C-alpha positions in Angstrom: -153.6 -40.1 -59.2 -154.4 -44.1 -59.0 -157.9 -45.3 -59.0 -157.7 -46.8 -55.4 -156.2 -43.7 -53.4 -158.9 -41.2 -55.4 -161.8 -43.4 -54.5 -160.6 -42.9 -50.7 -160.2 -39.4 -51.0 -163.7 -39.2 -52.5 -165.3 -41.3 -49.7 -163.6 -38.9 -46.7 -164.8 -36.0 -48.8 -168.4 -36.6 -48.6 -168.2 -38.6 -45.3 -166.5 -35.0 -43.9 -169.4 -32.6 -45.6 -172.1 -34.9 -44.1 -170.5 -35.0 -41.0 -170.1 -31.2 -40.8 -173.6 -30.4 -41.9 -174.8 -32.6 -38.8 -172.3 -31.1 -36.3 -173.5 -28.1 -34.6 -169.9 -27.7 -32.7 -167.2 -25.9 -34.9 -164.4 -27.7 -32.9 -165.9 -30.7 -33.7 -166.1 -30.5 -37.2 -163.5 -31.7 -39.6 -163.3 -28.9 -41.8 -161.9 -30.6 -44.9 -160.4 -28.6 -47.6 -162.6 -28.8 -51.0 -161.4 -31.1 -53.5 -160.8 -29.0 -56.1 -158.8 -27.1 -53.3 -156.7 -30.1 -52.3 -155.9 -30.9 -56.0 -154.5 -27.5 -56.6 -152.4 -27.9 -53.6 -151.2 -31.2 -54.9 -150.4 -30.2 -58.1 -148.4 -27.1 -56.4 -146.6 -29.6 -54.4 -146.1 -32.3 -56.8 -145.0 -30.2 -59.8 -142.6 -28.3 -57.8 -141.2 -31.6 -56.1 -141.8 -30.2 -52.5 -139.8 -33.0 -50.0 -140.0 -31.6 -46.5 -143.8 -30.4 -45.7 -145.3 -29.0 -42.9 -149.0 -28.8 -42.5 -150.4 -27.5 -39.5 -154.1 -28.8 -39.1 -154.0 -32.6 -39.6 -158.1 -33.0 -38.8 -158.8 -37.1 -40.1 -156.1 -36.7 -42.7 -157.8 -35.8 -46.2 -155.5 -33.0 -47.0 -152.2 -35.2 -45.5 -153.3 -37.8 -48.1 -153.1 -35.3 -51.0 -149.9 -33.9 -49.7 -148.1 -37.4 -48.9 -149.3 -38.2 -51.9 -148.1 -35.4 -54.0 -144.5 -35.7 -52.2 -144.2 -39.4 -52.8 -142.5 -39.4 -56.5 -139.8 -37.0 -54.9 -139.2 -39.2 -52.2 -140.5 -36.3 -49.7 -142.0 -36.4 -46.4 -145.1 -34.5 -44.6 -144.9 -33.2 -40.6 -148.5 -32.6 -39.8 -149.7 -31.3 -36.4 -153.2 -31.7 -34.7 -154.8 -30.7 -31.5 -157.4 -33.2 -31.6 -156.5 -36.6 -30.2 -159.6 -38.0 -31.7 -159.1 -36.3 -35.4 -155.5 -37.7 -35.0 -156.6 -41.2 -34.7 -158.9 -40.7 -37.6 -155.9 -39.6 -39.6 -153.5 -42.3 -38.8 -156.3 -44.7 -40.0 -157.3 -42.7 -43.1 -153.5 -42.9 -44.0 -153.2 -46.5 -43.5 -155.8 -47.3 -45.5 -154.2 -44.9 -48.0 -150.8 -46.6 -47.8 -149.2 -43.5 -47.0 -148.7 -43.8 -43.1 -144.8 -44.1 -43.4 -144.8 -40.6 -45.7 -146.4 -38.3 -42.7 -145.0 -37.6 -39.3 -148.1 -37.0 -36.8 -147.2 -34.9 -34.1 -150.1 -33.8 -31.4 -150.2 -30.6 -29.4 -150.7 -26.7 -29.5 -149.7 -26.1 -33.4 -147.4 -22.9 -32.1 -145.9 -24.7 -29.6 -144.9 -27.5 -31.7 -144.0 -25.2 -34.4 -141.7 -23.3 -31.9 -139.7 -26.9 -31.2 -139.6 -28.3 -34.7 -135.7 -28.1 -36.4 -136.8 -27.7 -40.1 -135.7 -26.9 -42.7 -139.4 -27.0 -44.5 -139.9 -26.2 -48.5 -143.5 -26.0 -48.2 -146.0 -25.0 -45.4 -149.6 -25.4 -45.1 -151.5 -23.7 -43.0 -154.9 -25.0 -42.4 -156.0 -24.2 -39.0 -156.3 -21.6 -36.2 -156.0 -18.8 -38.7 -155.7 -16.2 -36.1 -152.3 -18.1 -34.5 -150.8 -18.3 -38.4 -148.7 -15.0 -38.0 -146.9 -16.2 -35.0 -146.4 -19.5 -36.7 -145.2 -17.8 -39.7 -142.7 -15.9 -37.6 -141.0 -19.3 -35.9 -141.4 -20.6 -39.4 -139.1 -18.2 -41.2 -135.6 -19.2 -39.9 -136.6 -22.8 -40.3 -138.1 -22.5 -44.2 -136.0 -23.5 -47.2 -134.5 -21.1 -49.5 -137.1 -21.9 -52.0 -140.5 -21.9 -49.6 -143.9 -22.3 -50.4 -146.2 -21.3 -48.1 -150.0 -21.9 -48.6 -153.2 -20.9 -46.5 -156.6 -22.0 -47.0 -160.0 -20.3 -46.1 -158.4 -16.5 -47.0 -161.8 -15.6 -49.0 -164.3 -17.2 -46.6 -162.6 -16.1 -43.2 -161.1 -12.6 -44.2 -160.8 -11.0 -41.0 -159.4 -14.0 -39.1 -156.7 -14.0 -42.1 -155.9 -10.6 -41.9 -153.0 -10.8 -39.4 -151.5 -13.5 -41.9 -152.1 -12.0 -45.2 -150.6 -8.8 -43.6 -147.2 -10.9 -42.5 -147.0 -12.0 -45.8 -147.2 -8.6 -47.2 -144.3 -7.8 -45.3 -141.9 -10.2 -46.5 -140.7 -9.2 -49.9 -139.0 -12.0 -51.0 -142.2 -13.6 -51.4 -144.5 -13.6 -54.6 -147.9 -13.8 -53.6 -151.2 -14.0 -55.0 -154.7 -15.5 -53.6 -156.4 -18.1 -55.9 -160.4 -18.1 -55.9 -160.6 -22.0 -55.5 -162.5 -23.4 -52.9 -162.7 -20.6 -49.7 -159.7 -19.0 -51.0 -156.2 -20.2 -51.5 -153.2 -18.1 -50.6 -150.1 -18.9 -52.5 -146.6 -17.4 -51.6 -143.5 -18.5 -53.1 -139.7 -17.5 -52.4 -137.5 -18.0 -55.1 -134.0 -19.5 -54.1 -131.5 -16.4 -53.8 -134.0 -13.8 -53.4 
């Protein structure tokens, strides 16, 4: 990654960490990915040349910048859903600062309702919002996934009870290979090879 976006991401990571330390209300926290998790997600997306990405949970755009940068070389685009208009406004501004706003479609609303309306297909989905709703969102997305779909979900080790439904739903999908990577707060990685 070039020095300029890397410097912006470092700035956003630190600002997000300090903000969340001072913010008592969970819903007002930014809850950004840990930098090492974001870097791993970018490596997975970029190395597999994902081009139609869906992010559930934009927050201030920290992870959207990583995703948009990772898919840029392949000509890809990111659709990112956020329910908080203030956070979406921050994401818009941060994506513009990164020079990646044209790579990301920002959608505002309840993620499950928005997912139900999206046409797809998506070759990568990143779940990083309301963990309890993720199983329903996954069910809605299954017919909208590309043959070689990559599914990512954060916080699976830090919030195991909340993620249990999503992980159980993944286990019921025999075509997907699954692994939990102990990076950051725990990253679930699932992949379906084309033709399986």
